[in-house]
N, C-alpha and C positions, 0 to 999 in steps of 0.2 A: 880424431875419430873419423872413420870412413862411413860411407852411407850404409853399408851392410851392417855394421855393428849398431848404428843408430836404429835401423829398422828392427834388428833382433831385440834391442832393448824395448822398443815400443810394443813389439809382439809379446814379450815377457811381461811387461807391465799390464797390458791388456788382459792376458791370461790370468794374472794374479787378481786383477779387479773383477773379472768374470767369475773366478773361483770364489772370491769374497761375497759377491752378490748372490751367487748360487747357494752358498752356505747360509747366508742371511735369510733368503727366501725359504729354504728348507727348515730352518729353526723357527721362523715365524709361522710356517704352515703347521709344523708339529705342535707348537705352542697353542695355536688357535684350535687345532683339532682336539688337543688334550683339554683345553678349557671348555670346549663345546661338550665333549663327552663327560667331563666332570660335572658340569651343570645339568646335563641331561640325566645323570644318575638320580638326582632329586626328583625330576619329572617322572621317572620310572617308579620310584618309591612312592610318590604321591598317588600315581595311578594304581599301584598295588594296594595301598592302604584303602583307597576308596572302593576298589573292586572287591576286596576281601570283605568289607563291611556293607557292600551293596549300597553305597552312598553316592549322592549326586556329585557333579564336578565342583571344584572349589568356586566360591562366589567370585565375581569380578572384582569386588572390593577387598578381597583377601590380601592382607599384608603380614609382614613378620612371619612368613611361613617357614616352619621348621619340620623336618621329617627325618626319620631314621628307622632302621630295622634291627631286630635282634633274632638270631636263630639260624636255622638251616633250611634246606628245601623240604624237609619233612615236618618241621614245626617252626613257625616263624611268627613273630609279633611285629606289628607296624605301629609307630608312634608319629602322630601328626599334631601340629599346633598352628593355629592361625588366628589373626584378628580380622574382623569384618564388621560391616555395617549391620545393625540389628535386623533391618528388613531383609538383607541378603542372607543372614543366618536363618531366618524363618523360611525363606525360599529354599535354602539348602536342605532344611529338615523336611519340608513338604515334598521336595523333589527326590528324596532318598528312599528307594524301594525297601531298604533294610530297616527303615524306621516307620513304615506304614503301619498304622494301627497300634503303635507302641505308646503307652501312657508314660510320660516321664516321671521320674522320682524327683521331687523338688528338694533342693539343697539350700541351706541358709546358714547363718552364724551358729545355730544350734545343731545343725546337721550338715557339716562341711564335707563329709566323706560318704561314699556309697556304703550301704549296709551289705554285709557279706552274703553272697549266694554262691552256688556251685560254679556258675559261669564266671562270676567275677574272680573267684579263686583261681580259675584257669588262666585268667588274664593277669594274675599277680596282684590282685587287690585283697589278698588274704591277711595282710599285715600292714602296719603303718608305714613300712619302708616304701611302699608303692606311692606314697604321697609326698615323700621328701623330695625337694627340688634336686634334680640331677641324679636320682637313683631309682633303678627299677631292676629287679632280679640281679642285683649286684653290678649292673651295667651303669656307667656314668652317662647321664643325658642331662646336661646342664639346664636345658629349657623345659624339662618335663616336670610340671608342678600342678597337677589337676585338682587343686583345692579351691572350693568356692567359699569366699569369706562372707558375702552378704546375701546374694540371691542368684540361684542358678538352677539348672536342670541336668538330669542324667537320663540318657536313653540307653537301654540295654538292647543291643542287636542280638536277636535270637540265633542260635546255631542253625545252619542250613545243612542240606544233604552232603555238602562237601567239607563239613566240620569247620566252617568259617563262622566267626562270632566277633563280638566287640562291644564297646561302649563309646558313647559320645557325651562328653561333659561340657556344658556351656555355662560360662560365667556371664549372666545377663547384665551385670553392672559394667564390667570392663569389655564386654563383647569379644571374649576370647573363647575359642573352641578347641578342646582337646579331644583327639580321636585315638583310640587304641583298639586295633583289630588284630586278629590272629587266626591261625589254622593249625590243626594237628591231626 
């Protein structure tokens, strides 16, 4: 082999290596961006849920956070669930403008579900299907099960001028908070 062909081979190998490195970096960048934007979607849904209900930010101790939406730009419902320290839940309630002056309905083993009202009917609480784990308005949401078995509270967020409304259901035994807000 002469020096020219050896040099050409080295250049060819270098170009192949550079091409492989470039593709690897591009794939990693696209993957990282996709992961960021996928995880950021939940943050947007959480902000939408809290803003629609005029609720405070999630407590610092919030864990097991789940969120989803159902609907379209004209009529949408937001579903949020999280666990938090009981003191942080109280701070969340106190810091939520949408809950100011609202007297909660108390739930217990004899009264596990909210009593029907026009507003709760709009949120899909008009029948027992709304309480089945994983089902709401025919949509499967595996973590949605707003049933209080022992002791809890329900805060009904009144309609505002923008047709936003909702409920906050708190299981005071397990410190789980369910939020369902909507607009139409």
